[in-house]
LOKE-180790 format. One record per atom (N, C-alpha, C, O): residue in three letters; x, y, z. Coordinates in steps of 0.2 Angstrom, whole numbers, plus 5000, padded with zeros to 4 digits. Atoms other than C-alpha are relative to their C-alpha. Example, Ala and Ser with C-alpha at 12.3 -4.5 7.8 and 13.67 -1.06 7.14 Angstrom:
BEGIN
ALA500449945000;ALA506249785039;ALA500450065000;ALA500950055003;SER499649944999;SER506849955036;SER499650055003;SER499950115004;
//
This chain:
BEGIN
MET500450055002;MET500751184953;MET499649975006;MET499949955011;PRO500450024994;PRO499251144965;PRO500149925001;PRO500249884997;ILE500050074998;ILE499250974974;ILE499349985001;ILE499049985006;THR500750025000;THR497550914969;THR499849945003;THR499349925005;ALA500150064997;ALA497850744976;ALA499850015007;ALA499549965010;ASN500149994993;ASN497650814994;ASN499250025001;ASN499150035007;ASP500749974998;ASP495750874992;ASP499749955005;ASP499649895003;PRO500350054995;PRO494950805008;PRO499349984998;PRO499149935001;LYS500750035002;LYS493250784999;LYS500149954995;LYS499649924993;ARG499950055005;ARG494050664986;ARG499849935003;ARG500049925008;LYS500150074998;LYS493350484987;LYS500249964995;LYS500349984989;THR499850055005;THR493950334979;THR499549944998;THR499049935003;TRP500550065001;TRP492950194970;TRP500349935002;TRP499949895002;LEU499850064997;LEU494050064978;LEU499649995007;LEU499550045010;ASP500350014993;ASP493249984994;ASP500650005005;ASP501049955005;ILE499449994995;ILE494450045008;ILE499750015007;ILE499150035008;PRO500249994993;PRO494350045027;PRO499950075002;PRO500350114999;GLU500149934998;GLU493650205035;GLU500650035003;GLU500850095002;GLU499549984997;GLU495150225046;GLU500749984998;GLU501249975001;THR499350025003;THR496550175034;THR500550055001;THR500450115000;ASP499449955000;ASP498250255035;ASP500150024992;ASP500550074991;PHE499949995007;PHE498150255016;PHE499450024996;PHE499249984991;PRO500649975004;PRO496650355009;PRO500350024994;PRO500950024992;ILE499849975006;ILE496650424992;ILE500450065000;ILE500850084995;GLN499649944999;GLN497450584999;GLN500749985002;GLN501150035002;ASN499350024998;ASN499050485004;ASN500449994994;ASN500950034992;ILE499650025006;ILE499750394988;ILE500750005002;ILE501150044999;PRO499250014999;PRO501450344995;PRO500349964994;PRO499949944990;PHE499650045005;PHE502750254985;PHE500449955003;PHE500749965008;GLY499650054998;GLY503550094987;GLY500249954995;GLY500049964989;VAL499850055004;VAL504249934979;VAL499849945002;VAL499949925008;PHE500350064998;PHE503449764979;PHE500149954995;PHE500249964989;LEU499950065005;LEU503649584972;LEU499349984999;LEU498949975004;THR500750025001;THR502049534964;THR499949935000;THR500349895001;ARG500150075000;ARG501149364963;ARG500349974995;ARG500449904995;ASP499750035005;ASP501949334947;ASP500850015000;ASP501250004995;ASP499349994999;ASP503749364954;ASP500350054996;ASP500950054994;ILE499749945003;ILE503949534946;ILE500150055005;ILE499650075009;ILE499949954995;ILE504649674956;ILE499850074996;ILE500050084990;THR500249945003;THR503849844952;THR499950055005;THR499950045011;ILE500149944996;ILE503650014959;ILE499250015000;ILE498950004995;GLY500750004999;GLY501950044966;GLY499750055005;GLY500250095008;THR500349964995;THR500750144977;THR499549965004;THR499449905002;ARG500550044996;ARG499450094990;ARG499450055001;ARG499550115003;ILE500649974997;ILE497650144993;ILE499649955004;ILE499449905001;GLY500350054996;GLY496750065007;GLY500449945001;GLY501049945002;ASP499650065000;ASP497249885007;ASP500149974993;ASP500249914992;TYR499850025007;TYR497649874988;TYR500750034999;TYR500850095000;ALA499449985003;ALA499349884981;ALA499950014992;ALA499649974989;ILE500149995007;ILE499449964964;ILE500650004996;ILE501150044998;ASP499450005005;ASP500649924950;ASP500150064996;ASP499750064991;LEU499949945004;LEU501250084943;LEU500449994993;LEU500350024988;GLY499750025006;GLY502349994930;GLY499549984995;GLY499550004989;ALA500650025004;ALA500749914923;ALA499650064998;ALA499450064992;LEU500449945002;LEU499750074924;LEU500350044995;LEU500050074991;HIS499749965005;HIS501050164914;HIS500049974994;HIS499950004988;GLN500050035006;GLN501150034901;GLN499350004997;GLN499350004991;LEU500749995003;LEU499250044899;LEU499850074998;LEU499350074996;GLY500249935003;GLY499350224895;GLY499750055005;GLY499550105003;TYR500449954995;TYR498650304911;TYR500450065002;TYR500150105005;PHE499649944998;PHE500050424913;PHE500250044994;PHE500750084994;GLU499949965007;GLU499950494895;GLU500050085002;GLU499650105006;GLY500049934999;GLY500450674895;GLY500550025005;GLY500750085005;ILE499449994995;ILE501750664909;ILE500649974997;ILE500749914995;PRO499350025003;PRO503550654903;PRO500349955005;PRO500749975009;LEU499750064996;LEU504050484910;LEU500449964995;LEU500149944990;THR499650055004;THR505350364903;THR499549935000;THR499249925005;ASP500450065000;ASP504550194898;ASP500149965006;ASP499649925008;ASP499850054994;ASP505450104912;ASP500050035006;ASP500350005011;ILE499949974993;ILE505350224926;ILE499749975006;ILE499949975011;PHE500350044995;PHE504150114936;PHE500249925000;PHE499949895004;LEU499850085001;LEU504949944930;LEU500649995003;LEU501049955000;GLN499450014997;GLN506349954942;GLN499949985007;GLN499449975010;ASP500050034993;ASP506849884959;ASP500150055005;ASP500250035011;THR500049954995;THR507050044967;THR499750074997;THR499650074991;LEU500349935002;LEU506350224967;LEU500550054998;LEU500350114997;ASN499549955000;ASN507950314965;ASN500050044993;ASN500050104994;ASP500049965007;ASP507750364946;ASP499450045000;ASP499450104998;PHE500649965000;PHE505950414949;PHE500150065005;PHE499950125003;ILE499849944996;ILE506550524964;ILE500450054997;ILE500350114998;SER499649965004;SER507850594953;SER499750054995;SER499950104994;ASP500449965004;ASP506550664942;ASP499750075003;ASP499650114999;GLY500149944996;GLY506150794955;GLY499350015001;GLY498849985000;LYS500649994997;LYS504650874963;LYS499450014995;LYS498949994997;LYS500649995005;LYS503650924948;LYS499749944997;LYS499149934997;THR500250075002;THR503650744942;THR499649975005;THR499149945004;TRP500450044994;TRP503150674959;TRP499350035001;TRP498849995002;ARG500649974999;ARG501750804960;ARG499549984994;ARG498949964996;LEU500450025005;LEU501050764943;LEU499849935000;LEU499249914999;VAL500150074999;VAL501150574946;VAL499449995005;VAL499049965004;ARG500550004994;ARG500250594963;ARG499350024998;ARG498849994999;ASN500749975003;ASN498850704955;ASN499749954996;ASN499149954996;ARG500350045005;ARG498650584941;ARG499749945003;ARG499149915001;ILE500350064997;ILE498450434952;ILE499450015004;ILE498949975004;ALA500649984996;ALA497150524963;ALA499450014995;ALA498949994997;ASP500649995005;ASP496150564947;ASP499849934998;ASP499249924997;ILE500250065002;ILE496250384941;ILE499649965004;ILE499149925002;PHE500450044995;PHE495550314957;PHE499550045003;PHE499250025008;ASP500549964998;ASP494350454960;ASP499349974999;ASP499249944993;SER500750035001;SER492550394962;SER499650034994;SER499249994992;LYS500349975006;LYS492050514948;LYS500349984993;LYS500049994988;ASN499650025006;ASN493250434936;ASN499949924998;ASN500149885003;SER500150075001;SER492650274928;SER500449964995;SER500349904993;LYS499550025005;LYS494050244915;LYS500349935002;LYS500249884999;LEU499750064998;LEU494950114925;LEU499549965004;LEU499549895004;LYS500650044996;LYS493450064937;LYS499649964995;LYS499549904998;ASP500550045004;ASP492450004922;ASP500449954995;ASP500149924991;ASN499650045004;ASN493949914914;ASN500349945004;ASN500849945007;GLN499850054996;GLN494049744922;GLN500749974999;GLN501049955003;GLU499350035002;GLU495549674912;GLU500550055003;GLU501050025006;ASP499549954997;ASP496549834917;ASP500149995007;ASP500649995010;ARG500050014993;ARG496049814935;ARG500349945002;ARG500749945007;ASN499750074998;ASN496549634936;ASN500850014999;ASN501249975003;THR499349995001;THR498249694929;THR500450045005;THR500950025007;VAL499649954996;VAL498649834941;VAL499950005007;VAL500250025011;LEU500250004993;LEU497749794957;LEU500249935003;LEU500149885001;PHE499850064996;PHE498449674970;PHE499750015008;PHE499750075010;THR500150004993;THR497849634988;THR500749995003;THR501149975001;LEU499450004997;LEU499149645001;LEU500349935001;LEU500949935002;ASP499850075000;ASP499249455003;ASP500349984994;ASP500649924994;GLU499750025006;GLU499849444985;GLU500650034999;GLU500950024993;ILE499449975001;ILE501349554987;ILE500549995006;ILE500349975011;GLU499550004995;GLU502949564996;GLU500450065000;GLU500750084995;MET499749935000;MET503649735001;MET500849995000;MET501049955003;GLN499350005000;GLN505449774997;GLN500350075003;GLN499950115004;LEU499749934998;LEU506649915003;LEU499950044994;LEU500150034988;PRO500349965006;PRO505950054992;PRO500650044996;PRO500550064991;ILE499549975003;ILE507650134988;ILE500749975001;ILE500749935006;GLN499350024999;GLN509450094986;GLN500350065004;GLN500550115001;VAL499849944996;VAL510150195000;VAL500850004999;VAL501249965001;GLY499349995001;GLY511850264995;GLY500350025006;GLY500950005007;ASP499749974994;ASP512250365010;ASP499450015006;ASP498850025004;TYR500450004994;TYR511450365028;TYR500350045005;TYR500850035007;THR499849964994;THR511550505041;THR499549995005;THR498950005004;ASP500550004994;ASP510850495058;ASP500150065004;ASP500750075007;PHE499949944996;PHE510550655067;PHE499849985008;PHE499649935009;TYR500150004993;TYR510250685086;TYR499750065002;TYR499950105006;SER500349935001;SER508950815085;SER499450015005;SER499050065005;SER500549994995;SER507750785100;SER500350025006;SER500749995009;LYS499749974994;LYS508150895114;LYS499849965007;LYS500249955011;GLU500250054994;GLU507150785127;GLU500449945000;GLU500749925005;HIS499650065000;HIS508150635121;HIS500750015002;HIS501049985006;ALA499349994998;ALA509850715122;ALA500150025007;ALA500650015010;THR500049984993;THR509450795139;THR499949945004;THR500349935009;ASN500150064996;ASN508850625146;ASN500749965000;ASN500949945005;VAL499450045001;VAL510450535139;VAL500650045004;VAL501050015008;GLY499549964997;GLY511550675145;GLY499950005008;GLY500450005012;THR500150004993;THR510750675162;THR500249935003;THR500549935009;MET499850074998;MET511050485164;MET500749995000;MET501049965005;PHE499350015000;PHE512850485159;PHE500550065002;PHE501150055002;ARG499649954999;ARG513450655163;ARG499750045006;ARG499250025009;ASP500349954995;ASP513150805175;ASP499350024998;ASP499350054993;PRO500749985002;PRO511250835175;PRO500050084998;PRO499550104994;GLU500049935001;GLU511651025176;GLU500350024993;GLU500250074990;ASN499749995007;ASN512651005159;ASN499849944996;ASN500349924992;ALA500250065003;ALA511650875151;ALA500150004992;ALA500349964989;LEU499849985007;LEU511850955133;LEU500750024999;LEU500950065003;LEU499349985002;LEU513550965126;LEU500050074997;LEU499550094994;PRO500049935003;PRO514051145121;PRO499850024993;PRO499550074992;ASN500249995007;ASN513751125103;ASN499349994998;ASN499050004993;TRP500650035002;TRP512051045104;TRP499550054998;TRP499150044993;LEU500549955002;LEU510951205103;LEU500350054994;LEU499950094993;HIS499749965006;HIS512051275089;HIS500049964993;HIS499950004988;ILE500050045007;ILE512051135076;ILE499649935001;ILE499649915006;PRO500350064999;PRO511050985072;PRO500549945000;PRO500849934994;VAL499550054999;VAL512250855078;VAL499849934996;VAL499349914996;GLY500150065004;GLY512450695067;GLY500649964999;GLY501249995000;TYR499450045002;TYR513550555061;TYR499849964994;TYR499249954992;HIS500150045006;HIS513750455045;HIS500049935002;HIS500449905005;GLY500150074998;GLY513050285047;GLY500149954994;GLY500249974989;ARG499950065005;ARG513050115038;ARG499349994996;ARG498849984999;SER500650015004;SER511850095023;SER499849934998;SER499249924997;SER500150075002;SER512049915019;SER499549965004;SER499249915002;SER500450044995;SER511149855035;SER499350035001;SER499050015006;ILE500749975000;ILE509549965032;ILE499549954997;ILE499649934991;ILE500450065002;ILE508149835030;ILE499250025001;ILE499150065005;PRO500749984999;PRO506249845027;PRO499749965006;PRO499949915008;SER500450044995;SER504949795040;SER499949934998;SER499849914992;GLY500150075001;GLY504749615042;GLY500649955000;GLY500649895001;ILE499450035000;ILE506549565041;ILE500349995007;ILE500450055010;PRO499850004993;PRO507149495058;PRO500750025000;PRO501150024995;VAL499349984998;VAL508749555066;VAL500349955005;VAL500049945010;HIS499650044995;HIS510049445075;HIS500350055006;HIS500550105004;ARG499649964994;ARG510649505093;ARG500750014998;ARG501049964996;PRO499349995002;PRO512349585089;PRO500549985006;PRO500349985012;GLN499550014995;GLN513949535098;GLN500650054998;GLN500650084993;GLY499549965001;GLY515449645100;GLY500450015007;GLY500349975011;GLN499649994994;GLN516749715113;GLN499650035005;GLN499350085004;ILE500449984994;ILE515949745130;ILE500550015006;ILE500949965007;LEU499650004994;LEU516849805146;LEU499549985006;LEU499150025008;PRO500450024995;PRO516049715160;PRO500150045006;PRO500650075007;ALA500049964994;ALA515649805176;ALA500649985005;ALA500749925006;GLY499450014996;GLY517249825187;GLY500649974996;GLY501149965000;ALA499550035004;ALA518349755173;ALA500550054997;ALA500250114996;ASP499549955004;ASP519949835165;ASP500049984993;ASP500350024989;GLU500050025007;GLU519849735149;GLU499449984997;GLU499049955001;PRO500750025003;PRO518449705137;PRO500049934998;PRO500549894998;ILE500150075003;ILE517749535131;ILE499650014994;ILE499250064993;LEU500550015006;LEU516849485115;LEU499449965003;LEU499549905005;ALA500650034997;ALA515049445120;ALA499450034996;ALA499450084994;PRO500649975003;PRO513249465114;PRO499850065004;PRO499950065010;SER500349954996;SER512449625119;SER499549985004;SER499049945002;LYS500650024995;LYS511349615134;LYS499550065000;LYS499050065003;LEU500449945000;LEU510649795131;LEU499850024993;LEU499950084991;VAL500349995006;VAL509849785114;VAL499450055001;VAL499050045005;ASP500549955000;ASP508749935111;ASP499750024994;ASP500050014988;PHE500349975006;PHE507550015099;PHE500150085000;PHE500350105006;GLU500049925000;GLU507650205094;GLU499450024995;GLU499450004989;LEU500649985004;LEU505950275088;LEU500250074996;LEU500350124999;GLU499849955005;GLU506450385073;GLU499550014994;GLU499149964993;MET500350005006;MET505850445057;MET500650024995;MET501150044998;ALA499549985005;ALA506950475041;ALA499750034994;ALA499250014992;PHE500249975006;PHE506850585026;PHE500449974994;PHE501049964995;ILE499650025006;ILE507350535008;ILE500150064996;ILE499750104994;THR499849955004;THR508250654997;THR500049984993;THR500049924991;THR499950005007;THR508350684978;THR500750034999;THR501050055004;ASP499349975002;ASP509950734969;ASP499950085001;ASP499550114999;ALA500149934998;ALA510150904977;ALA500550054999;ALA500350114997;ASN499549955001;ASN511850994974;ASN500649974998;ASN500849914999;PRO499450025002;PRO513450984966;PRO500550005005;PRO500450045010;LEU499550004995;LEU514950944976;LEU500350075001;LEU500550104996;GLY499749944998;GLY515551104985;GLY499450065001;GLY499650115003;GLU500549955000;GLU513851194984;GLU499549995005;GLU499149945005;PRO500450014994;PRO512851215000;PRO499250014997;PRO499150044992;ILE500749995001;ILE510951205000;ILE499750055004;ILE499750045010;PRO500349954996;PRO510051365006;PRO499449975004;PRO499149935001;ILE500550034996;ILE508851325020;ILE499350014997;ILE498949974998;GLU500649995003;GLU507451405011;GLU499849964994;GLU499249954992;GLU500150045005;GLU507651284997;GLU500049925002;GLU499949884997;ALA499950074998;ALA507951125007;ALA499449954998;ALA499549904996;GLU500650045001;GLU506151055006;GLU499949984992;GLU499649934991;ASP500150025007;ASP506251054987;ASP500449944998;ASP500349904993;TYR499550065001;TYR507550914988;TYR499849945005;TYR500149895005;ILE500250054996;ILE506550805001;ILE499449974997;ILE498950004996;PHE500650045003;PHE505450664993;PHE499549995005;PHE498950005003;GLY500550024995;GLY504650605008;GLY500349975006;GLY500949975007;LEU499850034994;LEU504750515025;LEU499849935001;LEU499349904998;VAL500250074998;VAL504750335032;VAL500150005008;VAL500450045011;LEU499950024993;LEU504650265050;LEU500749975000;LEU500949944995;PHE499450035000;PHE506350215056;PHE500249985007;PHE500150025012;ASN499850034994;ASN506950105070;ASN500849994999;ASN501049944996;ASP499250005000;ASP508850135073;ASP500249955005;ASP500349985011;TRP499850054994;TRP509249975083;TRP500750025003;TRP501250054999;SER499449984996;SER510650005096;SER500249945005;SER499749915008;ALA499750054995;ALA511749895107;ALA500350055005;ALA500950075004;ARG499849954995;ARG511950005123;ARG500749995003;ARG501150035004;ASP499450024997;ASP513349905131;ASP500650004995;ASP501250024997;ILE499549995005;ILE514349895115;ILE500250074999;ILE500850094998;GLN499949925001;GLN514150085112;GLN500450035006;GLN500850075004;LYS499649974994;LYS514750125130;LYS500750004999;LYS501150045001;TRP499250025000;TRP516450045127;TRP500350044994;TRP500950064994;GLU499649985006;GLU516750105109;GLU499950074998;GLU500250104993;TYR500249945004;TYR515950275106;TYR500550065001;TYR500450114998;VAL499549954999;VAL517350385113;VAL500749974997;VAL500949924998;PRO500249935001;PRO518150465104;PRO499650014993;PRO499450074992;LEU500349985006;LEU517250445087;LEU499349984999;LEU499049994994;GLY500750015001;GLY515550395091;GLY499849924999;GLY500249884999;PRO500350075000;PRO514450235089;PRO500349974993;PRO500350004988;PHE499850045006;PHE515050095077;PHE499749945000;PHE499149934997;LEU500350065000;LEU514649915080;LEU499350005003;LEU498949965002;ALA500749994996;ALA513249975092;ALA499450024996;ALA498950014998;LYS500649975004;LYS512250045078;LYS500049974993;LYS499549974990;ASN500050015007;ASN512749975061;ASN499849934999;ASN499849904993;PHE500250075002;PHE512049795063;PHE499350004997;PHE499249954994;ALA500650005003;ALA510349845058;ALA499650075001;ALA499650105007;SER500549944999;SER509049995055;SER499449984996;SER499549964990;SER500650025004;SER507249955050;SER499650064998;SER499550115002;VAL500449945003;VAL506150065039;VAL499349974998;VAL499249914996;SER500650015002;SER504350065035;SER500050004992;SER500450044989;PRO499950015007;PRO504150015016;PRO499750054996;PRO499950064990;TRP500449955004;TRP502950155010;TRP500350075002;TRP500350095007;ILE499849934999;ILE503750325008;ILE499450054999;ILE499150054993;VAL500649955000;VAL502450465012;VAL500350064998;VAL500850095001;THR499749945002;THR502850615002;THR499950065004;THR499450075008;LEU500149944996;LEU503050785009;LEU499450044997;LEU499050075001;ASP500649975002;ASP501650844998;ASP499449975004;ASP498950015005;ALA500650034997;ALA500450715006;ALA500050035008;ALA499450035011;LEU500049984993;LEU500950785023;LEU499950085001;LEU499950105007;GLU500149935000;GLU500650965018;GLU499550035005;GLU499650085008;PRO500549984996;PRO499050985028;PRO500250005008;PRO499850035012;PHE499850014993;PHE499950935044;PHE500650045003;PHE500950025008;ARG499549964998;ARG501251065045;ARG499950035007;ARG499350055009;THR500049974994;THR501651135062;THR500650045002;THR501250034999;GLU499449964998;GLU502851255071;GLU500549955003;GLU500449905007;SER499550044996;SER504551185077;SER500150045007;SER499950095008;PRO499849964994;PRO505151225095;PRO500450064999;PRO500850064994;LYS499649945001;LYS505851395096;LYS500749995002;LYS500949965008;PRO499350014998;PRO507751405096;PRO500250035007;PRO499950095008;GLU499949974994;GLU508451435113;GLU500750045000;GLU500850085005;LYS499449965001;LYS510051515106;LYS499950034993;LYS499650004989;LYS500049975006;LYS510251635092;LYS500449964995;LYS501049944996;LEU499750055005;LEU510651525076;LEU500450044995;LEU500250104994;LEU499749975006;LEU511851565063;LEU499650014994;LEU499149974993;PRO500549995005;PRO510951635048;PRO499949944995;PRO499349934993;TYR500150065005;TYR511151475037;TYR499549955003;TYR499349915000;LEU500550044997;LEU510051385050;LEU499450035002;LEU499050005006;GLN500649964998;GLN508751515053;GLN499449984995;GLN499450014989;SER500550015005;SER507151445045;SER499450045002;SER499350065008;LYS500649974999;LYS505451525043;LYS499449964998;LYS499549924994;GLY500650035001;GLY503751465043;GLY499949935004;GLY500349925008;LYS500150064997;LYS503051295048;LYS500449944997;LYS500249924991;LYS499550045004;LYS504451175044;LYS500049935004;LYS500449885002;SER500050074997;SER503951025056;SER499349974998;SER498950014995;PHE500650035001;PHE502450905055;PHE499749965006;PHE500149945010;ASP500450034994;ASP501150845067;ASP499949924999;ASP499349914996;ILE500150075001;ILE501450655066;ILE500049965006;ILE500549965010;ASN500150044994;ASN500850545080;ASN500449934999;ASN500449904994;LEU499550065001;LEU502150405083;LEU499949955006;LEU499749985012;GLN500150054994;GLN501950245094;GLN500549944999;GLN500649924993;VAL499650065001;VAL503050105098;VAL499749955005;VAL499549965011;ALA500350054996;ALA502449935105;ALA500549945000;ALA500949944995;LEU499550065000;LEU503349775110;LEU499549945001;LEU499149945005;GLN500450064999;GLN502649595108;GLN500449945001;GLN500849924996;PRO499650074999;PRO503449445116;PRO499749954996;PRO499249954993;GLU500250065004;GLU503349285107;GLU499449975003;GLU499449955009;ASN500650034998;ASN501649205108;ASN499650045005;ASN499350015010;SER500449964995;SER500949345118;SER499750074997;SER499950084991;GLU500349935003;GLU499949515116;GLU500650055000;GLU501150055004;GLU499549945000;GLU500849675112;GLU499850055006;GLU499250055008;THR500149954995;THR501049815125;THR500350074997;THR500850074994;VAL499849945003;VAL501149995119;VAL500550035005;VAL500350045011;LEU499549984995;LEU502750065127;LEU500050085000;LEU500150115005;ALA500049935000;ALA502650245121;ALA499650034995;ALA499550004989;ASN500349965006;ASN501750375111;ASN500350075000;ASN500450115005;SER499649945001;SER502750525104;SER499750044994;SER499250024992;ASN500249965006;ASN502650655090;ASN500650034997;ASN501150055000;PHE499449975004;PHE503850705076;PHE500150085002;PHE500650105001;LYS499949934999;LYS503450885081;LYS500450025006;LYS500650085006;TYR499649994995;TYR504450875096;TYR500750014998;TYR501150045002;MET499350005002;MET506050875086;MET500250085000;MET499950124997;TYR499749935000;TYR507151035090;TYR500250024994;TYR500150084992;TRP499749985006;TRP508051035074;TRP499549974994;TRP499449914994;ASN500550035005;ASN506851015058;ASN500449984994;ASN501149994994;MET499750035005;MET507250935042;MET500450054995;MET501050044993;SER499749955004;SER507651095032;SER500750025004;SER501250035000;GLN499449994996;GLN508951135046;GLN500549954999;GLN501149964998;GLN499550065001;GLN509750965045;GLN500350004993;GLN500949994993;LEU499750015007;LEU509950965026;LEU500450064999;LEU500950054995;ALA499549945001;ALA510651145026;ALA500649995004;ALA501150015001;HIS499450024997;HIS511851095039;HIS500449954997;HIS501149964997;HIS499650065003;HIS512350935031;HIS500450024994;HIS500949994992;THR499649985006;THR512851035015;THR500350065000;THR500650084995;VAL499649934999;VAL513551195022;VAL500750004998;VAL501050054996;ASN499350015001;ASN515251125020;ASN500149984992;ASN500749974990;GLY499950025006;GLY514951075002;GLY499849934998;GLY499949904993;CYS500150075000;CYS514450895005;CYS499449994995;CYS498950024995;ASN500650015005;ASN513350834990;ASN499649945002;ASN499849895005;VAL500550044998;VAL511750744993;VAL499749974993;VAL499650004988;LEU500250035006;LEU511050614980;LEU499349975001;LEU499149965007;SER500650045000;SER509450524976;SER500049945004;SER500549905003;GLY500050064996;GLY509050394989;GLY500450015006;GLY500449965010;ASP499749994993;ASP510050465003;ASP499550005005;ASP499050035004;MET500550014994;MET509250435020;MET500350045006;MET500850035008;MET499849964995;MET509250555034;MET499649985006;MET499050005007;GLY500450024994;GLY508750485051;GLY500050065005;GLY500450105006;SER500149954995;SER508050605064;SER500350005006;SER500550055010;GLY499750014993;GLY508850535079;GLY499349985004;GLY498849995002;THR500650024996;THR507750465093;THR499550055002;THR499850115004;ILE500549954998;ILE506150555096;ILE499749995006;ILE499349945007;SER500350004993;SER505650585114;SER499650065001;SER499850114999;GLY500449944998;GLY504350695121;GLY500150025007;GLY500650005010;PRO499849974994;PRO504250785137;PRO499849965006;PRO500049985012;THR500250044994;THR503450655148;THR500249924999;THR500449904994;PRO499750075001;PRO504050475152;PRO499649954996;PRO500049914993;ASP500450045005;ASP502650395142;ASP500150024993;ASP499849994988;SER499849985007;SER503350485126;SER500749994999;SER501050014994;TYR499350015001;TYR505150425128;TYR500149954994;TYR499749904994;GLY499950045006;GLY505850345112;GLY500549955000;GLY500749924994;SER499650055000;SER506950215118;SER500049965007;SER499749995012;MET500150044993;MET507050075132;MET500550035004;MET500450035011;LEU499549974996;LEU508650165138;LEU499650055005;LEU499850065011;GLU500449954996;GLU507450305144;GLU499449975003;GLU499349995009;LEU500650034997;LEU505850205147;LEU500249975006;LEU499849975011;SER499850044994;SER506750095159;SER500650045004;SER500850015009;TRP499549964997;TRP507950235164;TRP500749965002;TRP500949955007;LYS499450045000;LYS509550135160;LYS500049945004;LYS500449915007;GLY500150074997;GLY508749975167;GLY499850015007;GLY499749955010;SER500250004993;SER508350045184;SER499350005002;SER499149995007;LYS500850005000;LYS506450055181;LYS499749954995;LYS499549974990;PRO500250045005;PRO505949895172;PRO499350024998;PRO498850045002;VAL500649995003;VAL504449915161;VAL499549945000;VAL499749894998;LYS500450064999;LYS502949805165;LYS499649994993;LYS499350044990;LEU500450015006;LEU502049725150;LEU499449975001;LEU499249955007;ASN500750034999;ASN500249665148;ASN500049935002;ASN499549915005;ASP500150074998;ASP500649485150;ASP500449995007;ASP500449935009;GLY499750014993;GLY501449515167;GLY500850005000;GLY501150015006;SER499350005000;SER503249505162;SER500350075000;SER499950124999;GLU499749934999;GLU504549655163;GLU500650004995;GLU500849954993;ARG499449995005;ARG505849725151;ARG500450065002;ARG500150115004;LYS499649944999;LYS507349835154;LYS500350014993;LYS500350074991;PHE499849995007;PHE507949805136;PHE499649954996;PHE499249914999;ILE500450055005;ILE507349695121;ILE500349935001;ILE500949925001;GLU499850074999;GLU507449505124;GLU499949974993;GLU499649994989;ASP500150045006;ASP507649375111;ASP499349984998;ASP498949965003;ASN500650025003;ASN506149335100;ASN499450065002;ASN498850045001;ASP500449945000;ASP505349505105;ASP499950034993;ASP500450034990;THR500149975006;THR504549595091;THR499850085002;THR499450095006;VAL500149934999;VAL504649785091;VAL499650034994;VAL499750024988;ILE500449985005;ILE503249875082;ILE500050085000;ILE499950115006;MET500049925000;MET503250065077;MET499450024995;MET499449994989;ARG500549985005;ARG501750155069;ARG500050085000;ARG500350115005;GLY500049935001;GLY501450335063;GLY499450024996;GLY499349994991;TYR500549985004;TYR500050435057;TYR499850085002;TYR500050105007;CYS500349934999;CYS499350615055;CYS499350005000;CYS499049964996;LYS500750005000;LYS497550655059;LYS499750075001;LYS499950105006;LYS500449944998;LYS496350805058;LYS499349974999;LYS499149914998;LYS500750025000;LYS494450805058;LYS499849964994;LYS499449914994;ASP500250035006;ASP494250765040;ASP500549964996;ASP500449944990;ARG499550035004;ARG495850675035;ARG500549965005;ARG500649985010;ARG499550044996;ARG497050545041;ARG500549984994;ARG500449954989;ILE499550035004;ILE498750505033;ILE500549965004;ILE500749995009;GLY499650044996;GLY499850365039;GLY500649974997;GLY500649974991;PHE499450045003;PHE501450265037;PHE500049935000;PHE500449894998;GLY500050074999;GLY500850095041;GLY500449985006;GLY500450025012;GLU499650024994;GLU502050005053;GLU500749974998;GLU500849954992;ILE499450045001;ILE503849935055;ILE499949955005;ILE499749965011;ARG500150054995;ARG503749765063;ARG500749954999;ARG500849934994;THR499450035001;THR505449685067;THR500149955006;THR500049985012;LYS499950054995;LYS505849525077;LYS500850005002;LYS501249994997;LEU499350014998;LEU507449515087;LEU500249925001;LEU499949895006;LEU499850074999;LEU508249335085;LEU500650005004;LEU501050055006;PRO499350014996;PRO509649265096;PRO500650014996;PRO500550024990;VAL499449995004;VAL511449285091;VAL500149954995;VAL499949894996;TYR499950055005;TYR511849205075;TYR500449945001;TYR501049955004;GLN499650054999;GLN512449035076;GLN500249964993;GLN499749944990;PRO499950045006;PRO513348955061;PRO499849935000;PRO499949905005;LYS500350075000;LYS512648795055;LYS500649955000;LYS501149964997;LYS499450054999;LYS513748645060;LYS500049964993;LYS499549944990;LYS499950045006;LYS514548555045;LYS500049935001;LYS500149894997;
//
């Protein structure tokens, strides 16, 4: 089935900014609270949010096999479970409805008033109920930088790294949408020169510039997903800030890996951009440096050219861009990650989220964490207001953005914007 929604010549009758992340060729999916306090599934074109529940009830999806309540829910999980054929039919139909050549909705003011919202009339929600969350460690540059800092630079990568997409199972309950603030975590920390740990607030709170992909119901328990079929089960991607507490992590991560250092919060962008929308921006992955086992050998362009940026804004001050990176730097692609995740028979469900791991590029201005940008605190980063940062301070806001761009088209993800608050203090009774 062709992806007609991606036609670069298509224009919309909506009045939208020229450089928007959300042209009619994007059509992402999200969940929002309307001005009438109703939660609905929707999409976005320009600076308009579109109520897909209302659009469906008004008959605009006639001919597409959808249940009556498919968009009248507070998560996208059931819609994602319907599979790629349905996602594509719905995206194509939305593109047709809002095409400049189609006057059906354009000339129906009553219907327009029902389905269209400006962004200040809605409140974005977490788009899915995340059942399970896996975080990979798939940027060779990032893994090499961290290995160089904490181990022998000549053996920065552990022996397994070039053979498998390393990952761990993370906490899903603390995944939050953009705009929700995060408290500085506390946990066990081993002070310099000490033999015993203390309970203390983390002094080394960090961001991790990542992306995450969302899956549909993919496989029965015990049945691996072949690498050539993996993309059939990937709905789309979001920006992902996997918050970290480096001092807590240093004490706890041996032998089982990060725990409290990572599970206090992860922030995501609220609009899921589909793999279909990203189709024009496919690119080659880095060439494997070791011969891979057959189940990890992928063919064709399995990565995407997505520009990524992270900025920091102190309270009552201007923002400073800290890094510019790109999703295409990832050594292990999504198909390899999903094939590896299931080769042992692990079942994957609708709404599962797979983090890429920190995305760092080859140059210092493309590193995806403060750990690397300040090189473990030894090289403070200068901000535009004259202050410096080794790690994230209280009341700093971390902003992440992502977009793809060619001469005739741009597809973006919007942004994640998250403020770090001081350690939680219980209210005195």
